[in-house]
C-alpha positions in Angstrom: 89.4 101.9 76.6 91.2 103.3 78.7 94.9 102.0 79.6 96.4 102.9 83.1 98.9 104.4 82.0 95.5 107.0 80.3 93.8 107.0 84.2 97.2 108.3 85.8 97.5 111.1 83.3 94.8 112.3 83.5 94.5 112.2 87.6 95.6 115.3 88.6 99.1 115.3 90.9 97.5 115.1 94.4 93.7 113.5 93.3 92.5 111.2 94.3 91.0 108.4 91.5 89.0 105.6 91.9 89.5 102.7 88.6 86.8 100.2 88.7 86.6 97.2 87.1 84.3 97.0 83.6 82.2 93.9 84.3 81.8 91.1 87.3 82.2 87.7 85.0 85.5 85.8 86.0 87.1 86.2 83.3 87.2 90.5 83.4 88.1 89.8 86.4 91.0 88.4 86.4 91.8 90.5 83.1 91.6 93.9 85.8 94.1 91.9 88.0 97.2 93.1 85.2 95.7 96.6 85.0 96.0 95.9 89.2 99.5 94.8 88.6 99.9 98.0 86.4 99.0 99.6 89.3 100.9 98.6 92.5 104.2 99.1 89.7 103.5 102.8 89.5 103.4 102.3 92.9 106.5 101.6 93.8 107.1 103.8 91.4 106.1 107.2 93.4 103.9 107.9 90.8 101.0 106.8 93.2 99.1 105.9 96.3 97.3 103.5 96.6 94.9 103.8 98.9 92.2 100.9 99.1 92.8 97.9 96.8 88.2 96.3 97.5 88.1 92.7 96.9 84.4 90.9 94.9 82.8 88.6 96.6 81.0 87.3 93.4 83.4 84.9 91.8 84.4 83.9 95.4 87.8 84.4 94.3 88.3 88.2 95.9 89.8 89.3 93.2 89.8 93.1 93.1 87.6 94.9 91.5 88.3 98.9 91.9 91.3 100.7 93.4 91.3 104.3 95.1 94.3 106.3 94.8 96.0 109.0 94.5 98.4 110.8 91.7 102.3 111.7 93.4 103.4 113.0 90.2 
């Protein structure tokens, strides 16, 4: 399983990437919110820019199910 840090490190500087949730079950979507929080920390540190957060529409909770980002450093 790839961690958020792996996704970040495997993305070349100045490149964009979409990090997606691995499923649509409510518990999987809920766990993915931790990964979204990790990406937000990387953005606060200036390592990435979050270009888009996509809210899912299957659970009714509008969890984020994918994040498009650009690696800055």
